[in-house]
N, C-alpha and C positions, 0 to 999 in steps of 0.2 A: 746602754746597750743598744736600743733602736737603731741609735745612728750606726752601729758597728756592724751589726749583724742583719745577713738579711738571708734569705732562703732560696732555695736552689731554684723551685719551681716556679717562681713568679719569672725566671728568668730563661726559661728555654720554653721553645718550642717543638710538639713532636708530633707531626704526621698521626692521626686517627689511626689508621690503617698497624703502625708500630705500638700503640700507646702502651699496650696490655708487655712487650717484648721489652718496653724499655723500665718499666717498673719492675717489672723482674729480674732484668739485669742490675738495676739501680740497689733494688731490694730495700733492707734501711736506709741507704743513703739517699733515698728520696728526701729522705725528711732533714736531710746536711743543711747545717745553719753555717754560713759563709761570712769571714773575716773579712771587712773590707777593708781597705788603705793601711792595714797594718802587719807585720810578720808574727805568727804565731810560736810565741813562743812559753816558756814555763811562766815565766812573771804572767805573760798574757790569758793565759789557763786559768792560773790559780787567782786574778784577778773574776774572770767570766765565774768560775766554778764557785766563787763565795757570793756572788749576785744571783743563781741561779737554783731553782728548787729542784727544777726537773733536770731529767739523765737525759743531754742531747749529743751528735754528733757535730763539730769543727772543723770546718778548714780551712785554713787560709786561700784570700782571691789570687794572691801573688803566689801561690804552689809552685812549683818548678815545673817547669814544660816539658814534655816531651819529645824525642826527638821523629819531627813526623815526618821527613823523608824515610827514617829506619823504617817508621811504623807505615807507610804508604808502599814501600816495597815488598813488605812482611806479610802484608793486607791484599796486594793487589787483586785484582776480582772477588772480593768476600766486600759482602755487607758489611762495613761496621755502623755498630750503633752510632756513637758520636758524631761522622758522616751524616747522618739522616734527625741529627737535632740541631735544630738553629737555637743560637744565646747569642747576647750581648759578646762583642767583643772581649769586652773585660772578663770574660767569666769562661771563655772558650778554654783557657789552661783545663779550669777545673772537671767542664765537660767530657775533653780528651782523658785528667790522668782517671776519672771515672768508669768514661763507658770507650777508651781508647783500644782498651786488650777484650771489647765482646763483639759476636760478630752473632749479625741476627740469622736465624735460617728459619725454611719451615715448619721441620718435627726434627725430633726427638732422632729420629735414625741417622737424618743428614747430619747435626751436629755431632753422630760417632765417627760418622767417613770421617767429617773435616778436622774433627781432632787425630787422625792418623797424619796428617800431613799438616796440620797446624796444634802440636802439642803445650804449645804458649798461651795460646788462647783459650776465652771463656767463648762458651755459648750458649743464645736465648731462643727459644722456639717464639714465635707468634702467638701462640695460644699460653706461653708464658712461664714452661719447661727452662730450667738453664743446668747447664753441662759447666761446670770450673776446672780449670785445669787440673787442681789437686786433685779430681778425679768423684768427688760430691757432683750427684745427680741431685736437683731440687724438682721434684713434681707433685701434683695433685691439682687442685682445681685454684688457679690464679686470677685475681681480679684487678684490671687497671686501675692506678691510682689515680684519684681524683685531683690528686697534687701535681703531677703530669699533663692532664688534661686543662688545667688549670691558664694555658695562657691560650690557645684555642679557644677556650668556652667562653672565654672573656674578648678575643678577635670577631669570632661568629656573633656573638651578641650586640657587641658594635656594632659589625655589621645588617645585622637585622633590624638595629635603632635608626640606623640611617638609610636606610632604607622606608622603614617604617614612615622619617621623617619625609622622605622625598613623596612616598604616596600621599601623605596629609598635603604636602605643598600642594601635589598635581590634586586631589580632591575639594581642595578649597579655590582651587584653581576654577575647576569643573562648575561648582558650585556657584562659582562667582559671574560663571558665564549664563549656566540656566538664569540665576537672579535676574541679570541685564535681558535675555533676552523675554521673560516673565514679563518684567516690566513695559520691554516694548509690546506685547502684546495687549499688557493692559492698556496701556496709552491707545494703539488700535483701537480697542473696543470700547473706550471712553469716546474715541472720536469719531468712533462710527454711530454708537449711541446718540450722540449730542448730535451728528449728520439725520440721523433717522427724527428725533425728534423735532428738528427745524423741518423736515421733509413731511411730519405730520401734523404740524402746524401749518403750514401753507395747506395743504392738503385741508385741514379743517375751516382756514379763513375762506378758500377757495368755495368751498361747501355753504359755509353763511352768505357769500356773496351769492353763489346758486338760486339758494332761497329767496333771498331778499329779491332778488331779477325775477324770480317767477313768481313772487307773490305781486311784484309791480306792474307785471301783465296780466297777472289776473284781474288786477283792482282796475286797468284800463279798459281791457275787452267789456267788465262787467260798468263802466262808465257810458261806454259806447254801445 
């Protein structure tokens, strides 16, 4: 089954500001499993039922496509939920089917106002309230699903890791440059110390020669 079923959440990307609204619009469909490469019929459903222990929602990847031209005409000027969700091309029909008749609005008042003009549509607010075309209103505290956030969080984490790698490379380069400078400084100090030692030796030799010469002069004066 693992090769035939995939979850929708890993194939969509939702802007963070709309995650609560999209989660509310999807409802339980956020957990839907997509059948890849096969038509979902009774035989396949029975096969899955025999293999699965938990209750799940299943949808075929090859689900019927909606008439996008008529949808665009109907939805002109509205923020359609399916339009703000990025997805793999193969899963576009699924996204359009689940979210194509949902409109994202700022608040529930806007939802009721728009329903007067568009009774065939569903509405979801940014805070997670839902007004369905059948008249049902879903209210109360709504939390965005971590599944809806999955792709965005993965992309953000990947970007952060890439930045860390770049920063690490820059730091390694900077450390290498500092080590090179320190080595040059150490070499210069060693050279200066060697030169200082040589100068001190020359000074000591001159002092010895001066002392020897002075002693010779004293002896010469004594004999005179």
